[in-house]
C-alpha positions as CSV (number, residue, x, y, z in Angstrom):
1,M,0.0,-0.3,-0.3
2,A,2.8,2.2,0.1
3,N,1.5,4.1,-3.4
4,V,-1.9,5.0,-2.0
5,L,-2.1,8.7,-2.5
6,K,-3.4,10.1,0.8
7,T,-6.8,11.3,-0.3
8,I,-7.3,9.7,-4.2
9,R,-10.2,12.2,-6.1
10,S,-9.9,11.7,-9.8
11,G,-9.6,8.7,-11.7
12,D,-5.8,9.9,-12.7
13,D,-5.3,9.5,-9.6
14,Y,-6.7,6.4,-8.1
15,I,-4.4,4.8,-11.4
16,E,-1.7,5.9,-9.4
17,S,-2.5,4.6,-6.9
18,L,-2.1,1.5,-8.0
19,R,1.3,1.5,-9.4
20,N,4.0,0.0,-7.6
21,R,2.9,-1.9,-5.4
22,N,3.5,-5.4,-3.7
23,L,1.2,-7.6,-5.4
24,K,2.2,-11.3,-7.2
25,V,-0.5,-11.1,-10.3
26,Y,-0.3,-14.5,-12.4
27,L,-1.6,-14.2,-16.1
28,F,-0.8,-17.3,-18.7
29,G,1.6,-18.7,-16.5
30,E,4.0,-15.7,-16.1
31,L,3.9,-13.0,-12.7
32,V,3.6,-9.8,-14.0
33,K,5.2,-6.8,-13.4
34,E,3.4,-4.4,-13.5
35,P,-0.1,-4.8,-13.4
36,V,-1.7,-0.7,-14.6
37,D,0.8,-1.1,-17.7
38,H,-0.7,-4.5,-18.9
39,A,-3.1,-4.5,-22.3
40,M,-5.4,-7.3,-20.6
41,I,-5.7,-5.5,-17.2
42,R,-5.8,-2.1,-17.6
43,P,-9.4,-1.5,-19.5
44,S,-10.3,-3.1,-16.1
45,I,-8.9,-0.2,-14.1
46,N,-10.2,1.9,-16.3
47,A,-13.4,1.0,-15.4
48,V,-12.6,1.9,-11.9
49,A,-11.4,5.2,-12.8
50,E,-14.5,6.2,-14.5
51,T,-15.9,5.9,-10.1
52,Y,-14.0,8.7,-9.0
53,D,-13.7,11.0,-11.7
54,L,-18.5,10.5,-12.1
55,A,-18.2,11.9,-8.2
56,L,-15.6,14.5,-9.7
57,R,-18.7,15.6,-12.6
58,E,-21.6,14.2,-11.0
59,E,-21.0,15.5,-7.4
60,A,-24.4,14.9,-6.5
61,L,-25.1,11.7,-8.0
62,A,-22.0,9.7,-7.2
63,S,-20.9,11.7,-3.4
64,A,-22.6,11.5,-0.7
65,D,-22.0,13.8,2.9
66,S,-21.2,11.2,5.1
67,S,-22.3,11.2,9.1
68,I,-19.2,9.6,10.0
69,T,-16.6,11.5,8.7
70,G,-18.2,14.7,7.8
71,L,-16.6,15.1,4.5
72,K,-18.2,14.1,1.4
73,V,-17.4,11.4,0.1
74,N,-18.0,8.9,-3.1
75,R,-21.1,6.8,-3.0
76,F,-19.5,3.7,-2.9
77,L,-18.2,4.2,-0.1
78,H,-21.1,5.7,1.5
79,I,-23.2,4.2,4.3
80,A,-27.0,4.3,3.6
81,E,-28.4,6.6,6.2
82,S,-31.9,6.5,4.0
83,A,-34.0,4.7,1.5
84,E,-32.7,7.9,-1.2
85,D,-29.2,6.9,-0.7
86,L,-30.0,3.6,-1.7
87,V,-32.0,5.0,-4.9
88,L,-28.9,7.1,-5.7
89,Q,-26.8,4.2,-5.5
90,N,-28.6,2.4,-8.0
91,K,-29.2,5.3,-10.5
92,M,-25.1,5.8,-10.1
93,Q,-24.8,2.1,-10.3
94,R,-27.1,2.9,-14.0
95,K,-25.1,6.2,-14.9
96,L,-21.5,4.2,-15.1
97,G,-22.6,0.9,-16.6
98,Q,-23.7,4.1,-19.5
99,N,-20.6,5.1,-19.1
100,T,-18.3,1.9,-19.9
101,G,-20.6,-0.7,-21.2
102,T,-19.0,-3.5,-19.2
103,C,-19.0,-4.3,-14.8
104,F,-16.9,-1.3,-13.1
105,Q,-15.8,-3.9,-10.1
106,R,-16.9,-1.1,-7.1
107,C,-20.8,-2.3,-6.0
108,V,-19.5,-5.6,-4.0
109,G,-17.5,-3.3,-1.6
110,M,-20.6,-0.8,-1.5
111,D,-22.4,-4.0,-0.3
112,A,-20.6,-5.2,1.6
113,M,-19.8,-2.1,4.1
114,N,-23.7,-1.9,4.0
115,S,-23.9,-5.2,5.4
116,L,-21.6,-5.2,8.0
117,H,-22.7,-2.5,9.3
118,S,-25.7,-3.5,10.3
119,T,-24.0,-7.1,11.4
120,T,-21.8,-6.3,13.1
121,F,-23.8,-3.9,15.5
122,E,-26.1,-7.1,16.4
123,I,-22.7,-9.4,16.6
124,D,-21.8,-6.8,19.2
125,E,-25.2,-6.6,20.9
126,K,-25.4,-9.8,21.6
127,H,-22.2,-10.5,22.0
128,G,-20.7,-7.4,24.3
129,T,-17.6,-7.7,22.0
130,D,-16.7,-3.6,19.5
131,Y,-16.6,-5.4,16.3
132,H,-19.1,-2.0,15.4
133,K,-16.6,0.2,16.6
134,R,-13.8,-1.2,15.1
135,F,-15.7,-1.3,11.8
136,L,-16.4,2.2,12.0
137,E,-12.7,3.1,12.5
138,F,-11.9,1.2,8.6
139,V,-14.8,3.6,7.4
140,K,-13.5,6.7,8.4
141,M,-9.8,5.5,6.7
142,V,-11.4,4.8,3.9
143,Q,-13.8,7.6,3.4
144,Q,-11.0,9.6,3.9
145,E,-9.0,8.4,1.4
146,N,-11.1,7.7,-0.7
147,L,-10.1,4.2,-1.1
148,V,-11.2,0.7,-3.2
149,I,-12.7,-1.8,-1.5
150,G,-13.4,-5.0,-3.0
151,G,-15.4,-7.3,-1.4
152,A,-14.7,-10.9,-1.1
153,M,-17.3,-14.0,-0.4
154,T,-17.4,-17.0,-2.4
155,D,-15.0,-19.6,-1.9
156,P,-14.2,-22.7,-4.1
157,K,-16.7,-24.5,-1.6
158,G,-14.8,-27.7,-2.9
159,D,-18.1,-31.0,-2.2
160,R,-20.7,-29.0,-2.1
161,S,-23.2,-31.7,-0.7
162,K,-20.8,-30.5,2.2
163,G,-19.8,-28.1,5.2
164,P,-17.0,-26.1,5.5
165,S,-15.9,-29.1,8.2
166,E,-16.5,-31.7,6.2
167,Q,-14.1,-31.2,3.8
168,E,-11.1,-32.5,3.1
169,D,-9.1,-30.3,2.5
170,P,-10.4,-27.0,4.7
171,D,-8.8,-24.7,2.7
172,L,-11.5,-25.3,-0.1
173,F,-13.5,-22.4,3.0
174,T,-11.4,-19.5,3.8
175,R,-10.6,-19.9,7.6
176,I,-8.7,-19.1,11.1
177,V,-5.6,-21.1,10.4
178,D,-4.1,-19.3,13.8
179,S,-4.2,-16.2,16.1
180,D,-1.6,-14.6,18.8
181,E,-2.2,-11.1,20.5
182,K,-1.7,-8.7,17.5
183,G,-4.2,-10.2,15.1
184,V,-5.4,-14.0,13.6
185,Y,-4.0,-15.5,10.5
186,V,-5.9,-17.1,7.3
187,S,-6.3,-19.4,4.5
188,G,-8.1,-20.6,2.1
189,A,-9.3,-19.4,-1.1
190,K,-12.0,-16.7,-3.2
191,A,-13.1,-17.4,-6.6
192,H,-13.9,-15.1,-8.8
193,Q,-13.2,-12.3,-7.5
194,T,-14.3,-9.4,-9.7
195,G,-11.9,-6.0,-9.6
196,C,-9.5,-7.7,-7.0
197,I,-6.3,-6.4,-7.7
198,N,-7.6,-2.9,-8.5
199,S,-8.9,-2.3,-5.2
200,H,-6.8,-1.1,-2.6
201,W,-8.7,-3.5,0.5
202,I,-10.0,-6.9,0.4
203,I,-12.8,-7.4,3.3
204,L,-12.8,-11.7,3.6
205,M,-16.5,-12.7,4.2
206,P,-18.5,-16.3,5.0
207,T,-20.2,-17.7,1.6
208,I,-22.5,-19.9,3.3
209,R,-24.5,-20.3,6.5
210,L,-22.5,-21.7,9.5
211,T,-22.9,-24.5,12.3
212,E,-20.9,-24.6,15.4
213,N,-18.4,-26.9,13.9
214,D,-17.2,-24.3,11.4
215,K,-16.4,-21.2,13.7
216,D,-12.5,-21.5,11.9
217,W,-14.4,-20.7,9.4
218,A,-16.3,-17.8,10.9
219,I,-14.0,-15.0,9.9
220,V,-14.5,-11.2,8.7
221,G,-11.8,-9.2,8.3
222,A,-9.8,-6.2,6.3
223,V,-6.7,-6.5,4.7
224,P,-4.5,-4.5,2.2
225,A,-4.8,-6.6,-1.5
226,D,-1.1,-6.5,-1.8
227,A,-0.4,-8.1,2.1
228,E,2.1,-10.7,2.5
229,G,0.9,-14.3,1.4
230,I,-1.7,-13.4,-0.9
231,T,-1.6,-14.6,-4.6
232,Y,-3.7,-13.5,-7.6
233,I,-4.5,-16.3,-10.8
234,Y,-5.9,-13.6,-13.5
235,G,-9.1,-15.1,-15.4
236,R,-9.5,-15.8,-18.4
237,Q,-12.2,-13.6,-21.0
238,S,-14.0,-14.2,-24.1
239,C,-11.2,-12.3,-26.9
240,D,-9.5,-11.2,-23.9
241,T,-5.8,-11.6,-25.7
242,R,-7.5,-8.7,-28.5
243,S,-7.1,-6.2,-26.2
244,M,-3.2,-7.1,-26.5
245,E,-3.3,-7.0,-31.0
246,E,-2.7,-3.1,-32.1
247,G,-5.8,-1.3,-33.3
248,D,-9.2,-0.7,-31.3
249,I,-11.5,-2.3,-33.3
250,D,-11.5,-5.8,-32.7
251,V,-11.4,-5.5,-29.2
252,G,-15.4,-3.3,-29.2
253,N,-14.9,-1.6,-26.2
254,A,-10.8,-0.4,-25.6
255,K,-11.0,1.6,-23.0
256,F,-12.9,-0.7,-20.4
257,G,-13.6,-3.9,-19.4
258,G,-13.7,-6.3,-16.4
259,Q,-11.7,-8.0,-14.3
260,E,-11.8,-11.5,-12.1
261,A,-9.4,-13.6,-10.5
262,L,-8.4,-16.0,-7.9
263,I,-7.1,-14.8,-4.9
264,V,-5.4,-17.7,-2.6
265,L,-4.7,-17.0,1.2
266,D,-1.6,-18.0,2.5
267,R,-1.5,-17.5,6.2
268,V,-2.8,-14.2,5.5
269,F,-2.4,-11.9,8.6
270,I,-5.8,-9.7,9.4
271,P,-4.9,-7.3,12.8
272,W,-7.3,-7.3,15.8
273,D,-8.5,-4.0,14.6
274,K,-9.5,-5.2,11.1
275,V,-11.3,-8.0,12.5
276,F,-14.8,-7.5,12.5
277,M,-16.5,-11.6,13.1
278,N,-14.4,-14.0,15.0
279,G,-16.2,-17.5,15.4
280,E,-19.7,-15.8,15.9
281,F,-20.7,-18.5,13.0
282,E,-24.6,-17.7,13.8
283,F,-24.3,-14.5,12.5
284,A,-22.8,-15.6,8.7
285,S,-26.3,-15.8,7.9
286,M,-27.1,-11.9,8.4
287,L,-24.1,-10.9,7.2
288,V,-24.4,-13.8,3.8
289,E,-28.4,-12.9,3.6
290,R,-28.1,-8.7,4.1
291,F,-25.0,-8.6,1.5
292,T,-27.1,-10.2,-1.2
293,C,-30.2,-8.2,-0.8
294,Y,-28.0,-5.4,-1.3
295,H,-26.0,-6.7,-3.8
296,R,-29.3,-8.8,-5.8
297,R,-30.5,-4.9,-6.2
298,S,-27.5,-3.2,-7.0
299,Y,-28.0,-5.7,-10.2
300,V,-29.6,-2.6,-11.8
301,C,-26.0,-2.1,-13.0
302,K,-26.9,-3.8,-16.1
303,T,-29.6,-1.8,-17.4
304,G,-26.8,1.1,-17.8
305,L,-24.8,-2.5,-20.3
306,G,-28.5,-2.4,-21.3
307,D,-28.7,1.1,-22.4
308,V,-25.7,0.7,-24.2
309,L,-26.5,-2.4,-26.6
310,I,-30.1,-1.4,-27.0
311,G,-28.2,1.7,-28.9
312,A,-25.7,-0.4,-30.6
313,A,-28.6,-2.4,-32.1
314,A,-30.2,0.3,-33.1
315,T,-27.2,2.1,-34.8
316,I,-26.5,-0.9,-36.2
317,A,-29.9,-0.9,-37.4
318,D,-29.8,2.5,-39.3
319,Y,-26.0,1.6,-40.4
320,N,-27.6,-1.3,-42.7
321,G,-30.9,1.4,-43.4
322,V,-33.6,-0.7,-41.5
323,P,-34.3,1.5,-38.8
324,K,-38.2,1.9,-39.6
325,V,-38.8,-1.7,-40.6
326,S,-41.7,-2.6,-38.3
327,H,-40.0,-5.9,-36.7
328,I,-36.7,-4.0,-35.8
329,K,-39.0,-1.6,-34.5
330,D,-40.2,-3.9,-32.6
331,K,-37.6,-6.0,-31.4
332,I,-36.0,-2.8,-29.7
333,I,-39.1,-1.9,-28.0
334,E,-39.2,-5.3,-26.4
335,M,-35.6,-4.9,-24.9
336,T,-36.4,-1.3,-23.8
337,H,-39.5,-3.5,-22.2
338,L,-36.6,-5.9,-20.5
339,N,-34.0,-3.5,-19.8
340,E,-36.5,-1.8,-17.7
341,T,-38.2,-4.5,-16.3
342,I,-34.7,-4.9,-14.1
343,F,-34.1,-1.3,-13.1
344,A,-38.1,-1.6,-12.1
345,A,-37.8,-3.9,-9.5
346,G,-34.2,-2.6,-8.4
347,I,-35.0,1.2,-7.7
348,A,-38.4,-0.7,-6.3
349,S,-36.4,-2.1,-3.2
350,S,-34.2,0.3,-2.6
351,H,-37.5,2.8,-1.9
352,Q,-38.7,0.5,-0.3
353,G,-35.6,0.0,2.0
354,Q,-35.8,-0.1,5.9
355,K,-33.9,1.1,9.1
356,M,-31.5,-1.2,10.6
357,K,-30.7,-1.1,14.2
358,S,-27.4,0.1,14.1
359,G,-29.3,3.1,11.4
360,V,-28.2,2.4,7.8
361,F,-30.7,1.6,5.6
362,L,-31.5,-2.0,4.5
363,N,-33.2,-2.5,0.6
364,D,-36.6,-4.3,0.7
365,D,-35.1,-8.2,0.1
366,M,-38.1,-9.7,-1.7
367,L,-37.8,-7.2,-5.1
368,A,-34.2,-7.8,-4.8
369,Q,-34.5,-11.1,-5.0
370,V,-37.3,-10.6,-8.1
371,C,-34.4,-7.5,-9.1
372,K,-32.0,-10.6,-9.5
373,H,-34.1,-13.5,-10.8
374,N,-35.0,-10.7,-13.5
375,V,-31.2,-10.1,-14.6
376,T,-30.6,-14.3,-14.5
377,R,-32.9,-13.7,-17.5
378,F,-33.5,-10.6,-19.5
379,P,-30.0,-9.6,-20.2
380,Y,-29.4,-12.9,-22.2
381,E,-33.1,-12.2,-24.3
382,I,-31.6,-8.6,-24.7
383,G,-28.7,-9.6,-26.7
384,R,-30.6,-12.1,-29.0
385,L,-32.5,-9.7,-29.5
386,A,-29.1,-7.4,-30.1
387,Q,-27.7,-10.5,-32.4
388,D,-30.6,-10.9,-33.9
389,I,-31.1,-7.2,-35.6
390,A,-27.1,-6.9,-36.3
391,G,-26.5,-9.7,-38.4
392,G,-24.0,-12.7,-39.2
393,L,-21.2,-10.5,-40.3
394,M,-20.9,-9.5,-36.2
395,V,-19.3,-13.4,-36.3
396,T,-17.8,-13.5,-40.0
397,L,-16.2,-10.3,-40.0
398,P,-12.4,-9.7,-41.3
399,S,-10.3,-8.4,-38.6
400,E,-8.6,-4.5,-38.5
401,K,-5.5,-6.0,-40.1
402,D,-7.2,-7.0,-42.8
403,F,-9.3,-3.2,-43.1
404,R,-5.6,-1.9,-42.8
405,H,-4.1,-4.3,-45.3
406,P,-3.2,-1.9,-48.6
407,E,-4.6,-4.7,-50.9
408,A,-7.4,-6.3,-48.9
409,G,-8.4,-2.6,-47.6
410,P,-10.9,-1.8,-49.8
411,M,-12.1,-4.3,-50.9
412,L,-13.6,-4.4,-46.9
413,K,-14.8,-1.3,-48.0
414,K,-16.6,-2.2,-50.8
415,Y,-18.3,-5.0,-50.2
416,L,-18.9,-4.2,-46.7
417,A,-20.4,-1.1,-47.1
418,A,-24.1,-0.7,-45.9
419,R,-26.6,2.8,-46.8
420,K,-25.3,5.1,-48.0
421,G,-23.4,7.8,-46.3
422,V,-22.3,5.6,-43.5
423,D,-18.5,4.7,-43.3
424,V,-17.5,1.0,-43.3
425,E,-15.1,1.3,-40.3
426,N,-18.1,2.7,-37.4
427,R,-20.2,-0.5,-39.1
428,M,-17.3,-2.6,-38.2
429,R,-16.9,-0.8,-35.0
430,I,-20.8,-0.9,-33.7
431,L,-20.3,-3.9,-35.0
432,R,-17.5,-5.1,-32.5
433,L,-19.2,-3.7,-29.5
434,I,-22.2,-5.7,-30.0
435,E,-19.8,-9.2,-30.3
436,N,-18.1,-7.6,-27.4
437,M,-20.6,-7.2,-25.2
438,T,-23.0,-10.7,-26.4
439,L,-19.8,-12.8,-27.2
440,G,-16.9,-10.9,-26.2
441,R,-15.0,-9.9,-23.2
442,N,-17.8,-7.7,-21.9
443,A,-20.2,-10.4,-21.9
444,V,-18.6,-11.8,-19.0
445,G,-20.1,-8.5,-17.1
446,Y,-23.1,-8.8,-19.0
447,L,-24.2,-12.3,-19.6
448,T,-22.6,-14.7,-17.5
449,E,-22.0,-12.4,-14.2
450,S,-26.0,-11.5,-15.0
451,M,-26.4,-15.7,-14.0
452,H,-23.8,-16.3,-11.5
453,G,-23.4,-13.3,-9.5
454,A,-24.7,-13.0,-6.5
455,G,-25.7,-15.9,-6.4
456,S,-27.2,-18.3,-9.4
457,P,-30.9,-18.8,-10.0
458,Q,-32.2,-20.5,-8.0
459,A,-30.5,-18.9,-4.7
460,Q,-33.0,-16.3,-5.9
461,R,-36.0,-18.6,-6.1
462,I,-35.2,-20.2,-2.7
463,Q,-35.6,-16.6,-1.3
464,I,-39.2,-15.6,-3.1
465,Q,-39.7,-19.2,-1.7
466,R,-39.8,-18.0,2.0
467,Q,-41.7,-14.3,1.4
468,M,-44.2,-15.3,-0.9
469,Q,-46.6,-16.5,1.8
470,V,-49.0,-18.2,-0.7
471,G,-51.5,-18.7,2.9
472,Y,-52.1,-15.5,3.3
473,K,-52.8,-14.9,-0.4
474,K,-55.3,-18.0,-0.7
475,N,-57.1,-16.2,2.6
476,L,-57.3,-12.7,1.0
477,A,-58.9,-15.2,-2.8
478,K,-61.6,-17.5,-0.5
479,N,-62.2,-14.4,1.6
480,L,-63.5,-12.3,-1.6
481,A,-64.8,-15.7,-3.0
482,G,-67.8,-15.7,0.2
483,I,-65.2,-19.1,1.4
484,T,-65.3,-18.7,5.4
485,S,-65.0,-22.6,6.3
486,D,-61.8,-22.9,4.9
487,V,-59.1,-20.2,6.6
488,E,-54.8,-21.0,6.3
489,E,-52.9,-19.9,8.2
490,P,-50.8,-17.2,8.3
491,S,-53.9,-14.4,8.1
492,E,-52.1,-12.1,8.9
493,P,-49.6,-9.7,6.5
494,S,-46.1,-10.7,5.7
495,D,-43.4,-9.1,6.7
496,Y,-42.9,-8.0,2.8
497,F,-46.7,-7.1,2.8
498,K,-45.9,-4.8,6.0
499,R,-43.0,-2.9,4.2
500,V,-44.9,-3.0,0.7
501,F,-48.0,-0.9,2.7
502,K,-46.1,1.1,5.7
503,T,-46.9,4.9,5.8
504,K,-43.4,5.7,7.8
505,D,-40.0,5.0,8.4
506,S,-39.8,1.6,11.1
507,V,-36.7,-0.3,12.4
508,L,-36.2,-4.2,12.1
């Protein structure tokens, strides 16, 4: 962390803060000397840098007044103090999706911090610990220095039918392996970690409900991204090596990209003041559920990417000379309908936010599950429709090198021409962007991450089932039908409906 500026303001400041760190990153079987300057990694850094620049350009949207430090802070570091704060998170996320066309990697850290605010408070309430105080000191530090926080929850898991203490290899879930008067030491791994190499600090959290036998795995703590004992193994992405080629057309989105890596932890030290859970296994499920409640609603970020893809589909239709054809217009209408349906559920979840005991606001859980479940489906259909409108040239287009070639280039310009007045290069660029978002590098963030990020579809269906209260709804129907001899329990509305019909803020 030696190169972190005292206070980072701009995207350029952020990029400079990442230089000369003691990171151990493997990519293609080799150690990366300086990740900031690596052609495959830099687009993901640029995407995070945009979160800083947006806060400078649109302060009201991407910044907030913190009651913890009294400072105006980046909204990704802000503890939500109202439902409006939650709504503004969503609006900021959509804007950043529009600006980058990819995953900008900071939502996980934001959602981890907000979920830890209430969870540490309630652990202290039961056990008399001081985790909440430690956590607030950590928040003060990251707000004052304007740092990027990564949240690491997903463990490799090994045999999914077994819990952490039952695994043949105990390191398949991150665990405490030692402790002393200064702190604890953890080993294990965190998989699919978005933006971890681009973070300044990483918060390690449990990934599932734990039992008393799993106490050693009930650890939450913050570590510098370049802490001793951490190794990163960079994840492959479709078409990722295109960013290492000359030119910028074939990449599709040359400036911005996402990032995932496997984090391997080998006796990584966490000092006591950065430990926010230590053996309180019964609170692991609370943390996981609150984190996923925040994070599944955070997937409104995909509507920003959807806006870009809808725009790209409309552009290629225009270039091809068919913008007014009825079936093309209908497909773009359908893409818009699906995109706004995602946003509607997410923004509604935030509007229905409730104040927790600690003072932080938590969005509505049922609507968060619906938002994320929509995200597991609708981007795929939006992507399919974009490919439909784009046509087969999207995947048979020759390379930029051919386009620049003195003999092949003129032939491509002749035979790839479309509507009069449209530059062939512009047509190539928009086709490559659609490819990038539906098949290429940023399809990782728009499609597969939409499926599995923050929990795969079945996880949302389980939560929806828990809250749908069919018995109560059957009673509503029977009452209107005049049935009085067959009343089911529960007869009172669930917590979800109490939130739906609330008239003022209440403490959960």
